[in-house]
C-alpha positions, 0 to 999 in steps of 0.5 A: 649158898646160905644167905640172910638179909635183914631189913626194917631197921630205923629210928624211933623215939623211946617207948616206940616199936619196930619190927626187923626182919631176916629173910633167908635162903639156901638151907632148910629154914624150919629145922634150924636155930635162928638168933638175933644179936646186936652190937652197939658202937664201942660195945661187944656184940650180944645175943638178944633172942633165939628160936628153935624147934620144940614145945607145944607150939613147935618152937621155943624161944629164949631172950636176954634179960635186957629185952625179956618182956619187950622183944618177941622173936617169931618166924614165918616158915612159908616166907623163910623169914624170922622177925624181931618185934621190939616194943617199949624201945629204950635208947640203950637198944640202939645198935646194929641188929644181926640175924644168924642161923645155926644148928639146934645145938647152937640154941642149946649153947645160947640158952647157957649164954642167956643164963650167964654160964657162957660168954659170946666168944663161946656161942658166936662160932656156933652160928655159921651164917650171919646177915649184914645187919640193920641199924636201930636207933632209939632217941630219948 
């Protein structure tokens, strides 16, 4: 049984930093597409960052334009955990943050989403398992 548990959310002032974590179990962690999504009150869920197998370092990453240069996704395979380091936070980053796992094809689809060629309804079903979310609140 696949399980994902997010933690590390909280409240921070604008310009501050937070790191949220997603600890997983029940599948081969190192071989899958890991993603972070977020949903603000009254808004649709949006993709934030993905990490997938490939590249010289072993993993590739991709980000939504709104967080590029401020957020960093990383993973620790020994701990079956994926992280989202969030720097220079803005009030518009306030949202519930969710992690999700999918096949490598899910990350290919997310690349098209980040490029503006797909909408969330096209990519969300590619991720079969989601966590319960962790709240991040950024005050101005």
